[in-house]
C-alpha positions as CSV (number, residue, x, y, z in Angstrom):
1,M,89.3,80.7,134.2
2,L,91.1,82.6,137.2
3,Q,89.9,81.6,140.8
4,D,90.1,84.5,143.3
5,L,92.7,83.9,145.7
6,L,92.9,87.9,146.5
7,S,89.7,89.2,148.3
8,A,90.7,87.3,151.3
9,H,93.8,89.4,151.7
10,K,91.4,92.4,151.5
11,G,91.4,92.4,155.2
12,A,95.3,92.5,155.7
13,F,95.9,95.9,153.4
14,K,96.7,98.9,155.6
15,D,98.1,101.3,153.2
16,Y,96.3,101.8,149.6
17,T,96.6,98.9,147.6
18,E,96.0,97.0,144.5
19,L,96.6,93.1,144.4
20,R,96.0,91.7,140.7
21,A,96.7,88.2,139.3
22,Q,96.7,88.1,135.1
23,V,97.4,85.5,132.7
24,N,98.5,86.5,129.0
25,A,98.0,83.7,126.9
26,T,99.1,84.1,123.1
27,Q,99.0,81.7,119.7
28,Q,100.4,82.5,116.7
29,V,100.7,80.8,112.9
30,T,103.2,82.4,110.5
31,F,103.2,81.5,107.0
32,L,105.8,82.3,104.5
33,A,105.9,81.7,101.0
34,G,103.3,78.4,102.0
35,N,106.1,77.2,104.4
36,M,105.3,77.3,108.3
37,V,108.0,79.5,109.6
38,A,106.5,80.2,113.5
39,N,104.0,78.3,115.5
40,V,104.0,79.3,118.8
41,Q,101.8,79.2,122.0
42,S,102.6,81.1,125.6
43,T,101.5,81.5,129.2
44,V,102.3,84.2,131.1
45,G,100.7,84.6,133.9
46,G,100.9,85.4,138.1
47,V,100.1,87.5,140.6
48,S,101.4,91.4,141.7
49,A,100.9,94.1,144.5
50,R,101.5,97.6,144.6
51,V,101.4,99.7,147.8
52,Y,101.6,103.2,148.5
53,R,102.5,105.1,151.1
54,G,103.5,108.7,151.2
55,G,104.0,109.9,148.0
56,T,105.9,106.6,146.8
57,F,104.7,102.7,145.1
58,G,106.3,99.4,146.3
59,F,105.6,97.2,144.0
60,A,106.1,93.1,143.7
61,S,105.4,90.4,141.2
62,G,105.8,86.5,141.7
63,T,104.6,83.6,138.9
64,T,102.9,81.6,142.2
65,Y,99.6,81.8,142.3
66,N,98.1,79.8,145.7
67,P,97.6,81.6,148.9
68,D,101.0,81.5,150.4
69,G,102.4,83.3,146.8
70,V,99.9,86.1,146.9
71,K,100.8,87.0,151.0
72,D,104.2,86.6,149.8
73,V,103.7,89.2,147.2
74,L,101.5,91.4,149.2
75,A,104.4,91.5,152.5
76,A,107.0,92.2,149.7
77,A,104.9,95.1,147.9
78,A,104.4,96.5,151.4
79,G,108.0,96.3,152.8
80,N,109.3,97.9,149.7
81,A,106.6,100.8,149.9
82,A,107.3,101.4,153.6
83,F,111.5,101.3,152.4
84,M,110.7,103.6,150.1
85,D,109.1,106.1,152.0
86,A,111.3,106.0,154.6
87,Q,114.0,107.3,152.0
88,V,112.0,109.3,149.9
89,K,109.6,110.9,152.7
90,K,107.7,112.5,150.0
91,G,104.7,113.4,152.5
92,K,102.5,113.4,149.9
93,P,98.4,113.0,151.0
94,P,96.4,109.9,149.7
95,L,95.4,109.4,146.5
96,P,92.2,109.9,145.3
97,S,89.5,108.3,146.3
98,V,87.0,106.7,143.4
99,A,83.8,104.8,143.5
100,A,83.9,101.6,145.6
101,G,82.2,98.9,143.9
102,K,82.5,95.4,141.8
103,V,82.6,94.8,137.8
104,G,82.2,91.5,137.1
105,L,83.0,89.4,133.8
106,K,81.8,91.0,130.7
107,T,82.9,88.5,128.8
108,V,82.9,85.0,129.9
109,P,86.1,83.9,128.9
110,H,87.2,80.7,126.9
111,E,89.6,78.2,126.5
112,P,92.0,79.0,123.7
113,V,91.1,77.5,120.5
114,A,93.2,74.6,119.3
115,Q,96.5,75.6,117.5
116,S,95.7,73.0,114.9
117,L,92.5,75.7,114.0
118,L,95.3,78.8,113.0
119,I,97.5,76.2,111.1
120,D,94.7,75.0,108.9
121,F,93.1,78.5,108.2
122,A,95.9,80.5,107.7
123,K,97.2,77.2,105.7
124,A,94.0,77.7,103.1
125,L,93.8,81.6,103.4
126,D,97.3,81.7,101.7
127,G,96.3,78.5,99.0
128,I,93.8,80.9,98.2
129,I,96.2,83.8,97.4
130,V,98.7,81.3,95.4
131,E,95.6,80.3,93.6
132,K,94.0,83.9,92.7
133,Y,97.0,86.4,92.6
134,G,99.9,86.2,90.6
135,N,103.0,89.2,89.9
136,L,103.6,88.0,93.8
137,S,107.1,88.0,94.6
138,S,106.6,87.1,98.1
139,R,103.3,86.7,100.3
140,T,103.0,86.1,104.5
141,V,99.7,84.6,106.4
142,V,100.1,85.6,110.4
143,A,96.9,83.9,112.4
144,N,97.3,85.8,115.8
145,C,95.4,85.5,119.1
146,L,96.2,87.2,122.6
147,D,93.6,86.6,125.5
148,I,94.0,88.7,128.5
149,E,92.3,88.1,131.7
150,K,92.7,90.0,135.0
151,L,91.3,90.1,138.7
152,L,91.7,93.1,140.9
153,V,91.4,93.6,144.2
154,V,91.8,97.4,145.7
155,S,92.0,99.2,149.3
156,D,89.9,102.0,147.6
157,G,88.0,101.4,144.7
158,T,86.5,99.2,142.5
159,D,87.4,95.3,142.1
160,S,87.1,93.4,138.9
161,H,87.6,90.8,136.7
162,L,88.1,91.2,132.9
163,F,88.2,89.1,130.3
164,Q,89.9,90.5,127.0
165,P,89.8,88.3,123.9
166,R,91.7,89.1,120.7
167,A,92.0,87.4,117.3
168,M,93.6,88.8,114.0
169,I,94.7,87.9,110.5
170,Y,97.6,89.5,109.3
171,A,97.5,88.9,105.1
172,I,101.0,90.8,103.4
173,M,101.5,90.3,99.5
174,T,104.4,91.7,98.0
175,A,105.4,92.4,94.6
176,E,108.1,94.3,92.6
177,T,107.7,97.0,90.3
178,P,109.5,97.2,87.0
179,D,112.6,98.2,88.3
180,G,112.7,95.3,90.4
181,T,112.3,97.6,93.5
182,P,109.7,95.4,96.1
183,V,106.7,97.0,96.9
184,R,104.6,95.7,99.8
185,L,100.9,95.9,101.6
186,A,98.9,94.3,104.1
187,K,95.5,93.5,105.4
188,V,94.4,93.2,109.1
189,F,91.0,91.3,109.5
190,G,89.5,90.0,113.1
191,G,89.1,92.4,116.2
192,F,87.6,91.6,119.6
193,G,86.7,88.2,120.1
194,S,87.9,84.4,119.8
195,F,89.5,83.1,116.5
196,D,86.5,80.7,115.9
197,G,84.1,83.2,116.0
198,H,85.7,86.2,113.6
199,F,87.4,83.2,111.5
200,T,84.8,80.0,109.9
201,D,85.9,80.4,106.1
202,P,88.7,82.1,104.3
203,T,87.1,82.5,101.1
204,L,84.8,85.0,103.2
205,L,88.0,87.2,103.5
206,V,88.5,87.4,99.6
207,P,86.6,90.3,98.6
208,E,89.1,92.7,100.8
209,L,92.0,90.0,99.8
210,D,91.2,91.8,95.8
211,K,91.0,94.9,96.7
212,L,94.1,94.5,98.4
213,Y,95.8,92.8,95.5
214,E,94.2,95.4,93.2
215,N,95.7,98.4,95.5
216,L,99.2,96.6,95.0
217,M,99.1,96.2,91.7
218,N,98.2,100.0,91.3
219,K,101.3,100.7,93.5
220,R,103.8,98.2,91.6
221,E,103.0,101.0,89.0
222,G,103.2,103.7,90.6
223,V,105.1,106.8,90.6
224,H,106.9,109.1,93.4
225,A,105.2,111.2,94.9
226,K,106.0,115.5,94.7
227,A,108.0,116.4,97.6
228,G,106.5,119.2,99.9
229,L,103.8,120.8,101.6
230,C,100.3,120.1,99.8
231,K,96.7,119.3,100.6
232,C,95.5,116.0,101.3
233,V,93.3,113.6,102.5
234,L,93.8,111.0,104.9
235,H,91.8,107.7,105.1
236,P,90.4,107.0,108.8
237,D,92.8,104.2,109.1
238,L,95.7,106.9,108.7
239,A,94.2,110.0,110.7
240,G,93.2,107.6,113.6
241,M,97.1,106.4,113.4
242,L,98.1,109.7,114.0
243,A,95.3,110.6,116.3
244,H,97.3,108.0,119.0
245,E,100.7,108.4,117.8
246,A,101.1,112.4,117.3
247,V,98.2,113.9,119.6
248,G,97.1,111.0,122.5
249,H,100.7,110.6,123.5
250,T,100.9,114.3,124.1
251,V,98.1,114.4,126.4
252,E,98.8,111.8,128.6
253,A,99.6,113.6,131.8
254,D,103.2,111.5,133.0
255,L,104.4,113.0,129.7
256,V,102.9,116.5,130.6
257,L,104.6,116.3,133.5
258,G,107.9,115.5,131.8
259,G,107.5,118.6,129.3
260,S,105.1,117.1,126.2
261,V,104.2,120.5,124.5
262,A,100.7,120.2,125.6
263,G,101.4,121.2,129.1
264,H,101.5,124.4,127.8
265,N,98.1,124.0,125.7
266,L,95.2,123.1,128.2
267,G,92.5,125.4,127.3
268,K,93.8,126.9,124.2
269,P,93.0,126.0,120.2
270,V,95.3,123.5,119.2
271,A,93.3,122.2,116.0
272,S,90.6,123.5,113.3
273,E,87.3,123.7,115.3
274,L,85.7,120.7,113.2
275,V,88.5,118.5,115.0
276,S,87.1,116.8,118.7
277,M,89.1,114.0,119.9
278,V,87.8,111.3,122.7
279,D,89.5,108.7,124.5
280,F,86.8,106.1,124.8
281,A,86.6,103.9,127.4
282,H,84.3,101.1,126.5
283,T,81.7,102.6,124.4
284,A,81.5,104.8,121.4
285,L,79.0,106.5,119.5
286,G,76.1,104.1,120.5
287,K,78.6,101.0,119.9
288,P,80.8,98.9,121.7
289,C,85.0,99.9,121.4
290,P,87.1,97.6,119.6
291,L,88.8,96.7,123.1
292,P,86.7,97.8,126.0
293,V,87.9,98.7,129.6
294,Y,85.4,99.2,132.5
295,V,87.8,99.1,135.3
296,D,91.7,100.3,135.1
297,D,94.5,98.7,137.1
298,E,93.7,101.1,139.9
299,G,90.5,100.3,140.4
300,V,89.0,103.3,138.5
301,P,86.0,103.1,137.1
302,A,86.7,103.9,133.2
303,Q,84.3,107.3,131.7
304,D,85.5,109.0,128.6
305,V,88.2,111.4,128.6
306,S,87.5,114.3,126.0
307,L,90.5,115.5,125.1
308,I,90.2,118.2,122.3
309,E,86.6,119.7,121.6
310,N,85.9,121.6,118.8
311,G,89.8,122.3,118.4
312,I,90.1,123.2,122.0
313,L,92.5,121.1,124.3
314,K,90.3,120.4,127.1
315,N,91.3,117.4,129.7
316,F,94.6,115.1,129.7
317,M,94.6,111.1,130.8
318,H,95.4,110.3,134.5
319,S,96.4,108.0,136.6
320,R,95.4,108.5,140.0
321,E,98.8,110.1,141.3
322,T,98.7,112.9,138.6
323,A,94.7,113.4,138.8
324,R,96.0,114.5,142.1
325,H,98.4,116.7,141.2
326,F,96.4,118.7,138.7
327,G,93.5,118.7,141.1
328,V,91.2,116.4,138.6
329,E,88.9,113.2,138.9
330,P,91.0,110.3,137.9
331,L,88.8,108.4,134.8
332,G,90.2,105.3,134.4
333,N,93.8,105.1,132.4
334,A,96.1,103.2,134.6
335,R,96.5,100.3,132.9
336,A,99.7,97.4,133.1
337,F,100.1,94.6,129.7
338,D,101.2,92.2,132.0
339,F,100.9,90.8,135.6
340,S,104.5,91.7,136.2
341,D,103.8,95.8,135.0
342,E,103.0,98.1,137.4
343,P,99.9,100.4,135.5
344,L,101.1,103.2,133.2
345,I,99.0,106.2,131.8
346,R,97.9,104.3,128.7
347,M,95.2,105.1,125.6
348,R,92.0,102.6,126.1
349,N,90.4,104.0,122.3
350,T,91.1,107.1,121.1
351,A,89.5,108.8,117.9
352,I,88.2,111.7,116.4
353,L,84.7,112.0,116.3
354,P,83.4,112.3,112.9
355,G,82.0,115.2,111.0
356,K,79.4,116.4,108.2
357,D,81.3,115.7,104.8
358,K,81.4,113.2,102.2
359,L,84.8,111.2,101.3
360,D,84.2,111.9,98.0
361,D,83.2,115.9,98.3
362,M,86.5,115.8,100.0
363,I,88.2,114.7,97.3
364,A,86.4,116.5,94.4
365,G,87.4,119.8,96.4
366,V,91.6,119.6,95.6
367,D,93.1,120.6,92.5
368,E,96.4,118.7,93.2
369,G,97.3,117.1,96.0
370,Y,97.2,113.3,97.5
371,F,94.6,110.5,99.5
372,L,96.6,109.2,101.8
373,V,95.3,105.8,102.6
374,K,97.5,103.2,104.5
375,T,100.6,104.5,106.9
376,G,103.4,101.7,107.6
377,N,106.2,102.5,110.5
378,G,106.7,106.4,112.0
379,Q,107.3,108.1,115.4
380,A,106.2,111.0,117.3
381,D,107.3,112.6,120.0
382,S,106.1,114.7,123.0
383,T,106.8,117.9,121.4
384,G,103.5,116.3,118.7
385,E,106.2,116.2,115.8
386,F,105.5,113.5,114.1
387,M,107.3,111.4,111.2
388,F,105.1,108.0,109.5
389,S,105.6,106.1,106.3
390,V,102.7,105.9,103.7
391,E,102.3,102.6,102.1
392,L,99.7,102.9,99.9
393,A,98.2,106.4,98.5
394,Y,96.9,107.6,95.1
395,E,97.6,111.0,93.7
396,I,94.1,113.4,93.7
397,R,94.0,115.4,90.2
398,K,91.8,118.4,89.7
399,G,89.4,116.3,91.9
400,K,90.1,112.7,90.5
401,L,92.1,109.9,92.0
402,G,95.2,109.5,89.9
403,R,97.9,106.9,89.8
404,A,99.1,105.6,92.9
405,I,102.2,106.8,94.3
406,R,105.0,105.0,95.8
407,E,106.1,104.7,99.5
408,T,106.8,108.0,100.7
409,T,106.4,109.7,103.9
410,I,104.8,112.2,106.2
411,S,106.0,114.6,108.9
412,G,104.9,118.0,111.1
413,V,103.9,119.1,113.9
414,A,100.3,117.3,115.1
415,F,98.8,120.5,116.8
416,E,99.9,123.1,113.5
417,M,98.9,120.1,111.4
418,L,95.1,119.7,112.7
419,K,94.6,123.5,112.7
420,T,94.2,123.3,108.9
421,V,91.8,120.9,108.8
422,D,89.0,122.0,106.9
423,M,86.3,118.6,106.1
424,V,86.0,115.7,108.5
425,S,83.8,112.9,106.9
426,D,81.0,111.4,108.5
427,D,82.4,108.0,108.7
428,M,84.6,106.6,110.6
429,T,86.9,103.3,110.9
430,W,88.4,101.4,113.9
431,E,91.6,99.9,114.1
432,S,92.6,97.5,116.7
433,S,95.8,95.0,115.6
434,G,98.8,96.1,117.2
435,T,100.4,97.2,120.3
436,C,101.2,100.5,121.5
437,G,105.2,100.7,122.9
438,K,104.9,103.2,125.5
439,K,107.4,101.5,128.4
440,Q,105.0,98.2,128.0
441,H,102.9,96.7,125.3
442,M,99.6,97.7,125.8
443,T,96.5,96.8,123.2
444,V,94.5,100.1,122.1
445,G,92.3,101.1,119.8
446,M,92.4,103.8,117.8
447,G,90.0,105.1,114.8
448,G,88.8,108.3,113.0
449,P,86.9,110.3,109.7
450,A,88.9,111.0,106.7
451,L,90.4,114.6,107.5
452,R,91.4,116.9,104.8
453,C,94.2,119.2,105.8
454,D,97.8,120.4,104.7
455,M,100.5,117.8,104.8
456,N,104.7,118.2,104.3
457,I,105.0,115.0,102.0
458,G,108.3,113.3,100.9
459,G,109.2,112.9,97.6
460,R,111.7,110.8,95.1
């Protein structure tokens, strides 16, 4: 657990100041076709300071976490702020003040589990896959842990101590189609918490592995999609990814100031009235979020941000600086991944809210279209245009699921696509296994219900 060496320096703060100590501990084991090809343990930690003066920030960081190291980093950041202010001379007013206080640990830090635990579990799971599932040309099992601990002291706002552990298992199966084309599917297990808290017995994962294998065999015999605009039902996992990538980034205020399409749509319809979207801080619909954030890295107590309400774009996500620019209250979206990173406006747990429809009814109402289940890599930009690969999908013919299809792509403009949503399921799922790559990596949660909409789908 990090020792508090920061609070003693708070009396020396002259300008707005953030002082943060942080340790990121990563463990990963990878088995490829039964061979261990990666066995990694790393710990990255240190201290950073950011000082604001007259509209500019001075930032400094160092790996030495002791009283002298903290003092040196603080002095360097203050010097950088003074230099930048003298050069740029923006003459901006102070940053918005927020509630003062202190938020302690919600999750008690633990020591990293033994690396042998990851190795033994991944090896055992690989053995189950070999024994149980035939017709595979390749298989990969990855065990991963990421523990992030932060101490934050600010001149104006809420001091905090955070511990955010995450443990995941990735099971990847590959087979070949009759014409020799490789097809691949993956399943992710785990989430917030420790590895030994999530994973005690590899046989408990078999029911989900059975589904993964069944879908892979269906895909192996799959057909190509018919290209064009068609009615599609998006599985909750895919809807959550679109919410994050194609919508969420456009409403981050720094990207809005950079020309995002959301800038001229505030207060306007950007989706069907069935669609509402929220960036949750730590609790969603009465349950803990996948990656809870109670205080951001600017000392702002985290609150939910309602982004879209019944189809109307209502708010952006802010740092203190952009909140001042837009004349609104910051709600805790400034986050940094490593100790040496400055806080940026980032999503936390972004989700489309569930509706009132049943998934079976959504499928039954489609005469000809597709049920899009899993997405792979993709990209979206500040115009809201997106393109994603689809790793698993099924035909819908006369209201019933048909054949699986080969990998394809979906594309469109998010705010236009969301306006075609005519049904929203009454359930939702969360995904938190990856990281968002906006300038620096960041752990995020994304979620949503199933959506029925019009979608451009690629063909052969």
